[in-house]
N, CA, C, O and the ligand as a Tripos MOL2 file, in Angstrom:
@<TRIPOS>MOLECULE
protein
  289   287    73     0     0
PROTEIN
NO_CHARGES

@<TRIPOS>ATOM
      1 N           6.7440   11.6480   20.1310 N.3       1 MET1
      2 CA          8.1290   12.1110   19.9270 C.3       1 MET1
      3 C           8.8050   11.2150   18.9040 C.2       1 MET1
      4 O           8.6900    9.9910   18.9620 O.2       1 MET1
      5 N           9.5050   11.8300   17.9750 N.am      2 LEU2
      6 CA         10.2130   11.0560   16.9650 C.3       2 LEU2
      7 C          11.3250   10.2320   17.5940 C.2       2 LEU2
      8 O          11.9740   10.6430   18.5550 O.2       2 LEU2
      9 N          11.5210    9.0490   17.0120 N.am      3 MET3
     10 CA         12.6150    8.1710   17.4240 C.3       3 MET3
     11 C          12.5680    7.8770   18.9240 C.2       3 MET3
     12 O          13.6050    7.8300   19.5850 O.2       3 MET3
     13 N          11.3840    7.6830   19.4450 N.am      4 ALA4
     14 CA         11.2380    7.3660   20.8570 C.3       4 ALA4
     15 C          11.7820    5.9830   21.1690 C.2       4 ALA4
     16 O          12.1990    5.7020   22.2930 O.2       4 ALA4
     17 N          11.7720    5.1210   20.1550 N.am      5 LYS5
     18 CA         12.3840    3.8060   20.3510 C.3       5 LYS5
     19 C          13.3800    3.5660   19.2230 C.2       5 LYS5
     20 O          13.2880    4.2020   18.1730 O.2       5 LYS5
     21 N          14.3330    2.6540   19.4290 N.am      6 PRO6
     22 CA         15.3220    2.3990   18.3750 C.3       6 PRO6
     23 C          14.6670    1.9060   17.0940 C.2       6 PRO6
     24 O          13.7010    1.1450   17.1320 O.2       6 PRO6
     25 N          15.1910    2.3380   15.9780 N.am      7 PHE7
     26 CA         14.6670    1.8910   14.6900 C.3       7 PHE7
     27 C          15.0120    0.4250   14.4780 C.2       7 PHE7
     28 O          16.1710    0.0270   14.6010 O.2       7 PHE7
     29 N          14.0050   -0.3720   14.1620 N.am      8 ASP8
     30 CA         14.2010   -1.8010   13.9320 C.3       8 ASP8
     31 C          13.8230   -2.1050   12.4880 C.2       8 ASP8
     32 O          12.6490   -2.0230   12.1260 O.2       8 ASP8
     33 N          14.8020   -2.4550   11.6600 N.am      9 ILE9
     34 CA         14.5300   -2.6500   10.2310 C.3       9 ILE9
     35 C          13.6080   -3.8410    9.9690 C.2       9 ILE9
     36 O          13.0410   -3.9660    8.8830 O.2       9 ILE9
     37 N          13.4640   -4.7060   10.9580 N.am     10 ALA10
     38 CA         12.5790   -5.8570   10.7750 C.3      10 ALA10
     39 C          11.1130   -5.4560   10.8820 C.2      10 ALA10
     40 O          10.2470   -6.0890   10.2790 O.2      10 ALA10
     41 N          10.8420   -4.4220   11.6380 N.am     11 THR11
     42 CA          9.4440   -4.0690   11.8880 C.3      11 THR11
     43 C           9.1020   -2.6300   11.5180 C.2      11 THR11
     44 O           7.9270   -2.2690   11.4600 O.2      11 THR11
     45 N          10.1160   -1.8080   11.2680 N.am     12 ASP12
     46 CA          9.8770   -0.3820   11.0240 C.3      12 ASP12
     47 C          10.2980    0.0400    9.6210 C.2      12 ASP12
     48 O          11.1420   -0.5990    8.9920 O.2      12 ASP12
     49 N           9.6990    1.1190    9.1460 N.am     13 VAL13
     50 CA         10.0930    1.7320    7.8820 C.3      13 VAL13
     51 C           9.9680    3.2400    8.0740 C.2      13 VAL13
     52 O           9.1540    3.7100    8.8690 O.2      13 VAL13
     53 N          10.7840    3.9920    7.3360 N.am     14 THR14
     54 CA         10.7660    5.4470    7.4640 C.3      14 THR14
     55 C           9.9330    6.0650    6.3470 C.2      14 THR14
     56 O          10.0730    5.7010    5.1790 O.2      14 THR14
     57 N           9.0730    6.9950    6.7160 N.am     15 LEU15
     58 CA          8.3370    7.7910    5.7360 C.3      15 LEU15
     59 C           9.0140    9.1550    5.6460 C.2      15 LEU15
     60 O           9.2940    9.7820    6.6670 O.2      15 LEU15
     61 N           9.2780    9.6150    4.4140 N.am     16 GLU16
     62 CA          9.8810   10.9330    4.2690 C.3      16 GLU16
     63 C           9.1300   11.7320    3.2230 C.2      16 GLU16
     64 O           8.7960   11.2160    2.1560 O.2      16 GLU16
     65 N           8.8610   13.0130    3.5350 N.am     17 CYS17
     66 CA          8.1870   13.8900    2.5940 C.3      17 CYS17
     67 C           9.2100   14.4610    1.6160 C.2      17 CYS17
     68 O          10.2110   15.0330    2.0470 O.2      17 CYS17
     69 N           8.9800   14.3180    0.2960 N.am     18 PRO18
     70 CA          9.9430   14.8070   -0.6900 C.3      18 PRO18
     71 C           9.9900   16.3300   -0.7770 C.2      18 PRO18
     72 O          10.9080   16.8790   -1.3860 O.2      18 PRO18
     73 N           9.0370   17.0110   -0.1920 N.am     19 ARG19
     74 CA          9.0130   18.4810   -0.2570 C.3      19 ARG19
     75 C           9.6780   19.1290    0.9420 C.2      19 ARG19
     76 O          10.5910   19.9390    0.7830 O.2      19 ARG19
     77 N           9.2260   18.7760    2.1570 N.am     20 CYS20
     78 CA          9.7700   19.4400    3.3440 C.3      20 CYS20
     79 C          10.7670   18.5610    4.0870 C.2      20 CYS20
     80 O          11.4040   19.0040    5.0440 O.2      20 CYS20
     81 N          10.9020   17.2990    3.6360 N.am     21 ARG21
     82 CA         11.8590   16.3680    4.2330 C.3      21 ARG21
     83 C          11.5160   15.9990    5.6690 C.2      21 ARG21
     84 O          12.3660   15.4910    6.4000 O.2      21 ARG21
     85 N          10.2840   16.2490    6.0750 N.am     22 ALA22
     86 CA          9.8620   15.7390    7.3760 C.3      22 ALA22
     87 C           9.8360   14.2170    7.2990 C.2      22 ALA22
     88 O           9.5290   13.6550    6.2480 O.2      22 ALA22
     89 N          10.1480   13.5610    8.3790 N.am     23 TYR23
     90 CA         10.1230   12.1080    8.3560 C.3      23 TYR23
     91 C           9.6020   11.5520    9.6670 C.2      23 TYR23
     92 O           9.6180   12.2170   10.7020 O.2      23 TYR23
     93 N           9.1460   10.3320    9.5940 N.am     24 LYS24
     94 CA          8.7310    9.6340   10.8020 C.3      24 LYS24
     95 C           8.8820    8.1490   10.5750 C.2      24 LYS24
     96 O           8.9300    7.6790    9.4380 O.2      24 LYS24
     97 N           8.9560    7.4190   11.6670 N.am     25 THR25
     98 CA          9.0780    5.9700   11.6040 C.3      25 THR25
     99 C           7.7200    5.3360   11.8850 C.2      25 THR25
    100 O           7.0460    5.6750   12.8570 O.2      25 THR25
    101 N           7.3400    4.4160   11.0180 N.am     26 VAL26
    102 CA          6.0660    3.7270   11.1900 C.3      26 VAL26
    103 C           6.2920    2.2210   11.0870 C.2      26 VAL26
    104 O           7.3490    1.7760   10.6410 O.2      26 VAL26
    105 N           5.3080    1.4520   11.4950 N.am     27 ALA27
    106 CA          5.3870   -0.0050   11.3900 C.3      27 ALA27
    107 C           5.2820   -0.4270    9.9290 C.2      27 ALA27
    108 O           4.5030    0.1480    9.1690 O.2      27 ALA27
    109 N           6.0620   -1.4260    9.5380 N.am     28 ARG28
    110 CA          6.0020   -1.9560    8.1770 C.3      28 ARG28
    111 C           4.6650   -2.6430    7.9490 C.2      28 ARG28
    112 O           4.0520   -3.1760    8.8740 O.2      28 ARG28
    113 N           4.2260   -2.6180    6.6880 N.am     29 THR29
    114 CA          3.0250   -3.3580    6.3420 C.3      29 THR29
    115 C           3.4430   -4.6380    5.6280 C.2      29 THR29
    116 O           4.5220   -4.6960    5.0400 O.2      29 THR29
    117 N           2.5980   -5.6630    5.6750 N.am     30 PRO30
    118 CA          2.9840   -6.9830    5.1460 C.3      30 PRO30
    119 C           3.3500   -6.9840    3.6600 C.2      30 PRO30
    120 O           4.1740   -7.7930    3.2340 O.2      30 PRO30
    121 N           2.7460   -6.0820    2.8570 N.am     31 GLU31
    122 CA          3.0250   -6.1090    1.4260 C.3      31 GLU31
    123 C           4.3420   -5.4370    1.0560 C.2      31 GLU31
    124 O           4.7720   -5.4950   -0.0950 O.2      31 GLU31
    125 N           4.9760   -4.8050    2.0320 N.am     32 LEU32
    126 CA          6.2130   -4.0920    1.7560 C.3      32 LEU32
    127 C           7.3840   -5.0720    1.6300 C.2      32 LEU32
    128 O           7.6490   -5.8440    2.5510 O.2      32 LEU32
    129 N           8.0890   -5.0420    0.4810 N.am     33 PRO33
    130 CA          9.2280   -5.9510    0.3280 C.3      33 PRO33
    131 C          10.2880   -5.6820    1.4070 C.2      33 PRO33
    132 O          10.4370   -4.5540    1.8770 O.2      33 PRO33
    133 N          11.0130   -6.7240    1.7860 N.am     34 ALA34
    134 CA         12.0050   -6.6040    2.8620 C.3      34 ALA34
    135 C          13.1010   -5.6000    2.5270 C.2      34 ALA34
    136 O          13.7230   -5.0390    3.4290 O.2      34 ALA34
    137 N          13.3400   -5.3680    1.2410 N.am     35 SER35
    138 CA         14.4240   -4.4670    0.8380 C.3      35 SER35
    139 C          14.0850   -2.9950    1.0340 C.2      35 SER35
    140 O          14.9760   -2.1450    1.0370 O.2      35 SER35
    141 N          12.7940   -2.6920    1.1990 N.am     36 VAL36
    142 CA         12.3780   -1.2910    1.3220 C.3      36 VAL36
    143 C          12.7180   -0.7570    2.7190 C.2      36 VAL36
    144 O          12.3430   -1.3430    3.7350 O.2      36 VAL36
    145 N          13.4430    0.3770    2.7390 N.am     37 ARG37
    146 CA         13.8320    1.0050    4.0040 C.3      37 ARG37
    147 C          13.2190    2.3970    4.1590 C.2      37 ARG37
    148 O          13.0860    2.9040    5.2730 O.2      37 ARG37
    149 N          12.8460    3.0090    3.0280 N.am     38 LEU38
    150 CA         12.3350    4.3800    3.0560 C.3      38 LEU38
    151 C          11.1750    4.5100    2.0710 C.2      38 LEU38
    152 O          11.2520    4.0320    0.9400 O.2      38 LEU38
    153 N          10.1260    5.1480    2.5040 N.am     39 ILE39
    154 CA          9.0050    5.4360    1.6100 C.3      39 ILE39
    155 C           8.8820    6.9470    1.5040 C.2      39 ILE39
    156 O           8.6950    7.6440    2.5020 O.2      39 ILE39
    157 N           8.9930    7.4460    0.2600 N.am     40 GLU40
    158 CA          8.8400    8.8760    0.0370 C.3      40 GLU40
    159 C           7.3810    9.1460   -0.2830 C.2      40 GLU40
    160 O           6.8320    8.5920   -1.2360 O.2      40 GLU40
    161 N           6.7540    9.9980    0.5150 N.am     41 ILE41
    162 CA          5.3300   10.3000    0.3190 C.3      41 ILE41
    163 C           5.0400   11.6910    0.8690 C.2      41 ILE41
    164 O           5.5990   12.0940    1.8890 O.2      41 ILE41
    165 N           4.1650   12.4180    0.1880 N.am     42 ILE42
    166 CA          3.7970   13.7730    0.6140 C.3      42 ILE42
    167 C           3.1380   13.7430    2.0000 C.2      42 ILE42
    168 O           2.2350   12.9440    2.2500 O.2      42 ILE42
    169 N           3.6000   14.6190    2.8910 N.am     43 CYS43
    170 CA          3.0180   14.6770    4.2320 C.3      43 CYS43
    171 C           1.7570   15.5520    4.2190 C.2      43 CYS43
    172 O           1.5300   16.3010    3.2690 O.2      43 CYS43
    173 N           0.9480   15.4560    5.2650 N.am     44 PRO44
    174 CA         -0.2990   16.2440    5.3000 C.3      44 PRO44
    175 C          -0.0630   17.7510    5.1570 C.2      44 PRO44
    176 O          -0.8940   18.4520    4.5800 O.2      44 PRO44
    177 N           1.0540   18.2480    5.6720 N.am     45 ASP45
    178 CA          1.3470   19.6850    5.5860 C.3      45 ASP45
    179 C           1.6190   20.1340    4.1550 C.2      45 ASP45
    180 O           1.3640   21.2870    3.8090 O.2      45 ASP45
    181 N           2.1280   19.2400    3.3280 N.am     46 CYS46
    182 CA          2.4910   19.5900    1.9520 C.3      46 CYS46
    183 C           1.4400   19.1350    0.9410 C.2      46 CYS46
    184 O           1.5410   19.4510   -0.2450 O.2      46 CYS46
    185 N           0.4610   18.4140    1.3930 N.am     47 ASP47
    186 CA         -0.5530   17.8740    0.4930 C.3      47 ASP47
    187 C          -1.3870   19.0040   -0.1010 C.2      47 ASP47
    188 O          -2.0830   19.7140    0.6250 O.2      47 ASP47
    189 N          -1.3180   19.1700   -1.4070 N.am     48 ASP48
    190 CA         -2.0570   20.2490   -2.0630 C.3      48 ASP48
    191 C          -3.3330   19.7390   -2.7230 C.2      48 ASP48
    192 O          -3.9710   20.4540   -3.4960 O.2      48 ASP48
    193 N          -3.6970   18.5090   -2.4130 N.am     49 GLY49
    194 CA         -4.9390   17.9710   -2.9410 C.3      49 GLY49
    195 C          -4.7750   17.1540   -4.2120 C.2      49 GLY49
    196 O          -5.6910   16.4360   -4.6150 O.2      49 GLY49
    197 N          -3.6000   17.2610   -4.8530 N.am     50 ASP50
    198 CA         -3.3540   16.4510   -6.0330 C.3      50 ASP50
    199 C          -3.1250   15.0010   -5.6200 C.2      50 ASP50
    200 O          -2.8870   14.6940   -4.4520 O.2      50 ASP50
    201 N          -3.2050   14.1250   -6.6100 N.am     51 PHE51
    202 CA         -2.8920   12.7320   -6.3350 C.3      51 PHE51
    203 C          -1.3820   12.5880   -6.1740 C.2      51 PHE51
    204 O          -0.6130   13.0160   -7.0360 O.2      51 PHE51
    205 N          -0.9690   11.9890   -5.0760 N.am     52 HIS52
    206 CA          0.4560   11.7560   -4.8430 C.3      52 HIS52
    207 C           0.7000   10.2690   -4.6520 C.2      52 HIS52
    208 O           0.0710    9.6230   -3.8140 O.2      52 HIS52
    209 N           1.6100    9.7440   -5.4320 N.am     53 SER53
    210 CA          1.9750    8.3490   -5.2450 C.3      53 SER53
    211 C           3.2070    8.2790   -4.3610 C.2      53 SER53
    212 O           3.9610    9.2460   -4.2510 O.2      53 SER53
    213 N           3.4010    7.1560   -3.7450 N.am     54 GLU54
    214 CA          4.5800    6.9830   -2.9070 C.3      54 GLU54
    215 C           5.6800    6.3270   -3.7120 C.2      54 GLU54
    216 O           5.4190    5.6680   -4.7190 O.2      54 GLU54
    217 N           6.9140    6.5100   -3.2660 N.am     55 THR55
    218 CA          8.0600    5.8830   -3.9090 C.3      55 THR55
    219 C           8.8280    5.1030   -2.8620 C.2      55 THR55
    220 O           9.0550    5.5840   -1.7520 O.2      55 THR55
    221 N           9.2320    3.8780   -3.2300 N.am     56 TRP56
    222 CA          9.9470    3.0240   -2.2790 C.3      56 TRP56
    223 C          11.4400    3.0500   -2.5780 C.2      56 TRP56
    224 O          11.8540    3.0230   -3.7370 O.2      56 TRP56
    225 N          12.2380    3.1020   -1.5240 N.am     57 TYR57
    226 CA         13.6920    3.0660   -1.6900 C.3      57 TYR57
    227 C          14.3190    2.0210   -0.7820 C.2      57 TYR57
    228 O          13.8470    1.7730    0.3280 O.2      57 TYR57
    229 N          15.3830    1.4210   -1.2700 N.am     58 SER58
    230 CA         16.1320    0.4580   -0.4660 C.3      58 SER58
    231 C          17.1250    1.2050    0.4170 C.2      58 SER58
    232 O          17.2200    2.4310    0.3550 O.2      58 SER58
    233 N          17.8600    0.4670    1.2340 N.am     59 ALA59
    234 CA         18.8500    1.0560    2.1220 C.3      59 ALA59
    235 C          19.9400    1.7780    1.3340 C.2      59 ALA59
    236 O          20.5910    2.6750    1.8700 O.2      59 ALA59
    237 N          20.1470    1.4050    0.0820 N.am     60 LEU60
    238 CA         21.1770    2.0380   -0.7380 C.3      60 LEU60
    239 C          20.6380    3.2270   -1.5200 C.2      60 LEU60
    240 O          21.3560    3.8220   -2.3240 O.2      60 LEU60
    241 N          19.3760    3.5740   -1.2860 N.am     61 GLY61
    242 CA         18.7930    4.7110   -1.9710 C.3      61 GLY61
    243 C          18.3320    4.3940   -3.3740 C.2      61 GLY61
    244 O          18.0480    5.3010   -4.1560 O.2      61 GLY61
    245 N          18.2530    3.1180   -3.7020 N.am     62 VAL62
    246 CA         17.7930    2.6940   -5.0180 C.3      62 VAL62
    247 C          16.2870    2.4800   -4.9660 C.2      62 VAL62
    248 O          15.7630    1.8900   -4.0220 O.2      62 VAL62
    249 N          15.5950    2.9710   -6.0020 N.am     63 GLU63
    250 CA         14.1560    2.8040   -6.0100 C.3      63 GLU63
    251 C          13.7830    1.3310   -6.1450 C.2      63 GLU63
    252 O          14.3730    0.6030   -6.9420 O.2      63 GLU63
    253 N          12.8020    0.9020   -5.3620 N.am     64 VAL64
    254 CA         12.3170   -0.4750   -5.3800 C.3      64 VAL64
    255 C          11.0000   -0.5140   -6.1580 C.2      64 VAL64
    256 O          10.0970    0.2810   -5.8960 O.2      64 VAL64
    257 N          10.8940   -1.4320   -7.1050 N.am     65 SER65
    258 CA          9.6810   -1.5630   -7.8970 C.3      65 SER65
    259 C           8.4800   -1.9160   -7.0400 C.2      65 SER65
    260 O           8.5770   -2.7170   -6.1110 O.2      65 SER65
    261 N           7.3490   -1.3110   -7.3620 N.am     66 GLN66
    262 CA          6.1230   -1.6340   -6.6390 C.3      66 GLN66
    263 C           5.2460   -2.5980   -7.4380 C.2      66 GLN66
    264 O           4.0840   -2.8130   -7.0900 O.2      66 GLN66
    265 N           5.7970   -3.1790   -8.5080 N.am     67 ASP67
    266 CA          5.0250   -4.0690   -9.3600 C.3      67 ASP67
    267 C           4.4750   -5.2710   -8.6130 C.2      67 ASP67
    268 O           3.4260   -5.8100   -8.9670 O.2      67 ASP67
    269 N           5.1990   -5.6910   -7.5640 N.am     68 ALA68
    270 CA          4.7970   -6.8960   -6.8340 C.3      68 ALA68
    271 C           3.6170   -6.6450   -5.9120 C.2      68 ALA68
    272 O           2.9580   -7.5770   -5.4510 O.2      68 ALA68
    273 N           3.3620   -5.3670   -5.6520 N.am     69 ARG69
    274 CA          2.2800   -5.0730   -4.7170 C.3      69 ARG69
    275 C           0.9130   -5.3510   -5.3670 C.2      69 ARG69
    276 O           0.6810   -5.0080   -6.5260 O.2      69 ARG69
    277 N           0.0560   -5.9530   -4.6250 N.am     70 ALA70
    278 CA         -1.2610   -6.2700   -5.1270 C.3      70 ALA70
    279 C          -2.0790   -4.9900   -5.3310 C.2      70 ALA70
    280 O          -2.0900   -4.0980   -4.4830 O.2      70 ALA70
    281 N          -2.7520   -4.9260   -6.4630 N.am     71 GLU71
    282 CA         -3.6270   -3.7800   -6.7220 C.3      71 GLU71
    283 C          -4.9050   -3.9170   -5.9060 C.2      71 GLU71
    284 O          -5.4080   -5.0250   -5.7210 O.2      71 GLU71
    285 N          -5.4340   -2.7950   -5.4140 N.am     72 PRO72
    286 CA         -6.6640   -2.8690   -4.6380 C.3      72 PRO72
    287 C          -7.8610   -3.2890   -5.4960 C.2      72 PRO72
    288 O          -8.9770   -3.3990   -4.9880 O.2      72 PRO72
    289 ZN          6.0070   17.8520    3.7660 Zn       73 ZN73
@<TRIPOS>BOND
     1     1     2 1
     2     2     3 1
     3     3     4 2
     4     3     5 am
     5     5     6 1
     6     6     7 1
     7     7     8 2
     8     7     9 am
     9     9    10 1
    10    10    11 1
    11    11    12 2
    12    11    13 am
    13    13    14 1
    14    14    15 1
    15    15    16 2
    16    15    17 am
    17    17    18 1
    18    18    19 1
    19    19    20 2
    20    19    21 am
    21    21    22 1
    22    22    23 1
    23    23    24 2
    24    23    25 am
    25    25    26 1
    26    26    27 1
    27    27    28 2
    28    27    29 am
    29    29    30 1
    30    30    31 1
    31    31    32 2
    32    31    33 am
    33    33    34 1
    34    34    35 1
    35    35    36 2
    36    35    37 am
    37    37    38 1
    38    38    39 1
    39    39    40 2
    40    39    41 am
    41    41    42 1
    42    42    43 1
    43    43    44 2
    44    43    45 am
    45    45    46 1
    46    46    47 1
    47    47    48 2
    48    47    49 am
    49    49    50 1
    50    50    51 1
    51    51    52 2
    52    51    53 am
    53    53    54 1
    54    54    55 1
    55    55    56 2
    56    55    57 am
    57    57    58 1
    58    58    59 1
    59    59    60 2
    60    59    61 am
    61    61    62 1
    62    62    63 1
    63    63    64 2
    64    63    65 am
    65    65    66 1
    66    66    67 1
    67    67    68 2
    68    67    69 am
    69    69    70 1
    70    70    71 1
    71    71    72 2
    72    71    73 am
    73    73    74 1
    74    74    75 1
    75    75    76 2
    76    75    77 am
    77    77    78 1
    78    78    79 1
    79    79    80 2
    80    79    81 am
    81    81    82 1
    82    82    83 1
    83    83    84 2
    84    83    85 am
    85    85    86 1
    86    86    87 1
    87    87    88 2
    88    87    89 am
    89    89    90 1
    90    90    91 1
    91    91    92 2
    92    91    93 am
    93    93    94 1
    94    94    95 1
    95    95    96 2
    96    95    97 am
    97    97    98 1
    98    98    99 1
    99    99   100 2
   100    99   101 am
   101   101   102 1
   102   102   103 1
   103   103   104 2
   104   103   105 am
   105   105   106 1
   106   106   107 1
   107   107   108 2
   108   107   109 am
   109   109   110 1
   110   110   111 1
   111   111   112 2
   112   111   113 am
   113   113   114 1
   114   114   115 1
   115   115   116 2
   116   115   117 am
   117   117   118 1
   118   118   119 1
   119   119   120 2
   120   119   121 am
   121   121   122 1
   122   122   123 1
   123   123   124 2
   124   123   125 am
   125   125   126 1
   126   126   127 1
   127   127   128 2
   128   127   129 am
   129   129   130 1
   130   130   131 1
   131   131   132 2
   132   131   133 am
   133   133   134 1
   134   134   135 1
   135   135   136 2
   136   135   137 am
   137   137   138 1
   138   138   139 1
   139   139   140 2
   140   139   141 am
   141   141   142 1
   142   142   143 1
   143   143   144 2
   144   143   145 am
   145   145   146 1
   146   146   147 1
   147   147   148 2
   148   147   149 am
   149   149   150 1
   150   150   151 1
   151   151   152 2
   152   151   153 am
   153   153   154 1
   154   154   155 1
   155   155   156 2
   156   155   157 am
   157   157   158 1
   158   158   159 1
   159   159   160 2
   160   159   161 am
   161   161   162 1
   162   162   163 1
   163   163   164 2
   164   163   165 am
   165   165   166 1
   166   166   167 1
   167   167   168 2
   168   167   169 am
   169   169   170 1
   170   170   171 1
   171   171   172 2
   172   171   173 am
   173   173   174 1
   174   174   175 1
   175   175   176 2
   176   175   177 am
   177   177   178 1
   178   178   179 1
   179   179   180 2
   180   179   181 am
   181   181   182 1
   182   182   183 1
   183   183   184 2
   184   183   185 am
   185   185   186 1
   186   186   187 1
   187   187   188 2
   188   187   189 am
   189   189   190 1
   190   190   191 1
   191   191   192 2
   192   191   193 am
   193   193   194 1
   194   194   195 1
   195   195   196 2
   196   195   197 am
   197   197   198 1
   198   198   199 1
   199   199   200 2
   200   199   201 am
   201   201   202 1
   202   202   203 1
   203   203   204 2
   204   203   205 am
   205   205   206 1
   206   206   207 1
   207   207   208 2
   208   207   209 am
   209   209   210 1
   210   210   211 1
   211   211   212 2
   212   211   213 am
   213   213   214 1
   214   214   215 1
   215   215   216 2
   216   215   217 am
   217   217   218 1
   218   218   219 1
   219   219   220 2
   220   219   221 am
   221   221   222 1
   222   222   223 1
   223   223   224 2
   224   223   225 am
   225   225   226 1
   226   226   227 1
   227   227   228 2
   228   227   229 am
   229   229   230 1
   230   230   231 1
   231   231   232 2
   232   231   233 am
   233   233   234 1
   234   234   235 1
   235   235   236 2
   236   235   237 am
   237   237   238 1
   238   238   239 1
   239   239   240 2
   240   239   241 am
   241   241   242 1
   242   242   243 1
   243   243   244 2
   244   243   245 am
   245   245   246 1
   246   246   247 1
   247   247   248 2
   248   247   249 am
   249   249   250 1
   250   250   251 1
   251   251   252 2
   252   251   253 am
   253   253   254 1
   254   254   255 1
   255   255   256 2
   256   255   257 am
   257   257   258 1
   258   258   259 1
   259   259   260 2
   260   259   261 am
   261   261   262 1
   262   262   263 1
   263   263   264 2
   264   263   265 am
   265   265   266 1
   266   266   267 1
   267   267   268 2
   268   267   269 am
   269   269   270 1
   270   270   271 1
   271   271   272 2
   272   271   273 am
   273   273   274 1
   274   274   275 1
   275   275   276 2
   276   275   277 am
   277   277   278 1
   278   278   279 1
   279   279   280 2
   280   279   281 am
   281   281   282 1
   282   282   283 1
   283   283   284 2
   284   283   285 am
   285   285   286 1
   286   286   287 1
   287   287   288 2
@<TRIPOS>SUBSTRUCTURE
     1 MET1         2 RESIDUE 1 A MET
     2 LEU2         6 RESIDUE 1 A LEU
     3 MET3        10 RESIDUE 1 A MET
     4 ALA4        14 RESIDUE 1 A ALA
     5 LYS5        18 RESIDUE 1 A LYS
     6 PRO6        22 RESIDUE 1 A PRO
     7 PHE7        26 RESIDUE 1 A PHE
     8 ASP8        30 RESIDUE 1 A ASP
     9 ILE9        34 RESIDUE 1 A ILE
    10 ALA10       38 RESIDUE 1 A ALA
    11 THR11       42 RESIDUE 1 A THR
    12 ASP12       46 RESIDUE 1 A ASP
    13 VAL13       50 RESIDUE 1 A VAL
    14 THR14       54 RESIDUE 1 A THR
    15 LEU15       58 RESIDUE 1 A LEU
    16 GLU16       62 RESIDUE 1 A GLU
    17 CYS17       66 RESIDUE 1 A CYS
    18 PRO18       70 RESIDUE 1 A PRO
    19 ARG19       74 RESIDUE 1 A ARG
    20 CYS20       78 RESIDUE 1 A CYS
    21 ARG21       82 RESIDUE 1 A ARG
    22 ALA22       86 RESIDUE 1 A ALA
    23 TYR23       90 RESIDUE 1 A TYR
    24 LYS24       94 RESIDUE 1 A LYS
    25 THR25       98 RESIDUE 1 A THR
    26 VAL26      102 RESIDUE 1 A VAL
    27 ALA27      106 RESIDUE 1 A ALA
    28 ARG28      110 RESIDUE 1 A ARG
    29 THR29      114 RESIDUE 1 A THR
    30 PRO30      118 RESIDUE 1 A PRO
    31 GLU31      122 RESIDUE 1 A GLU
    32 LEU32      126 RESIDUE 1 A LEU
    33 PRO33      130 RESIDUE 1 A PRO
    34 ALA34      134 RESIDUE 1 A ALA
    35 SER35      138 RESIDUE 1 A SER
    36 VAL36      142 RESIDUE 1 A VAL
    37 ARG37      146 RESIDUE 1 A ARG
    38 LEU38      150 RESIDUE 1 A LEU
    39 ILE39      154 RESIDUE 1 A ILE
    40 GLU40      158 RESIDUE 1 A GLU
    41 ILE41      162 RESIDUE 1 A ILE
    42 ILE42      166 RESIDUE 1 A ILE
    43 CYS43      170 RESIDUE 1 A CYS
    44 PRO44      174 RESIDUE 1 A PRO
    45 ASP45      178 RESIDUE 1 A ASP
    46 CYS46      182 RESIDUE 1 A CYS
    47 ASP47      186 RESIDUE 1 A ASP
    48 ASP48      190 RESIDUE 1 A ASP
    49 GLY49      194 RESIDUE 1 A GLY
    50 ASP50      198 RESIDUE 1 A ASP
    51 PHE51      202 RESIDUE 1 A PHE
    52 HIS52      206 RESIDUE 1 A HIS
    53 SER53      210 RESIDUE 1 A SER
    54 GLU54      214 RESIDUE 1 A GLU
    55 THR55      218 RESIDUE 1 A THR
    56 TRP56      222 RESIDUE 1 A TRP
    57 TYR57      226 RESIDUE 1 A TYR
    58 SER58      230 RESIDUE 1 A SER
    59 ALA59      234 RESIDUE 1 A ALA
    60 LEU60      238 RESIDUE 1 A LEU
    61 GLY61      242 RESIDUE 1 A GLY
    62 VAL62      246 RESIDUE 1 A VAL
    63 GLU63      250 RESIDUE 1 A GLU
    64 VAL64      254 RESIDUE 1 A VAL
    65 SER65      258 RESIDUE 1 A SER
    66 GLN66      262 RESIDUE 1 A GLN
    67 ASP67      266 RESIDUE 1 A ASP
    68 ALA68      270 RESIDUE 1 A ALA
    69 ARG69      274 RESIDUE 1 A ARG
    70 ALA70      278 RESIDUE 1 A ALA
    71 GLU71      282 RESIDUE 1 A GLU
    72 PRO72      286 RESIDUE 1 A PRO
    73 ZN73       289 GROUP 0 **** ****
């Protein structure tokens, strides 16, 4: 169930699909900058098989650079 526990900005981040606007709360990963509050990423229902990159946003809706993230 969505939002089964209170959202904690210290440990949680929101994923939102840019197409259908479905969202869910997931645990933050260590490489995620503290300023990131929302990650826009295509959900499985909207995934058409193309490559989709994610976009990071701060609490103010400003895009956060992913340059600091380590490349695999
Ligand atoms: Zn979707």
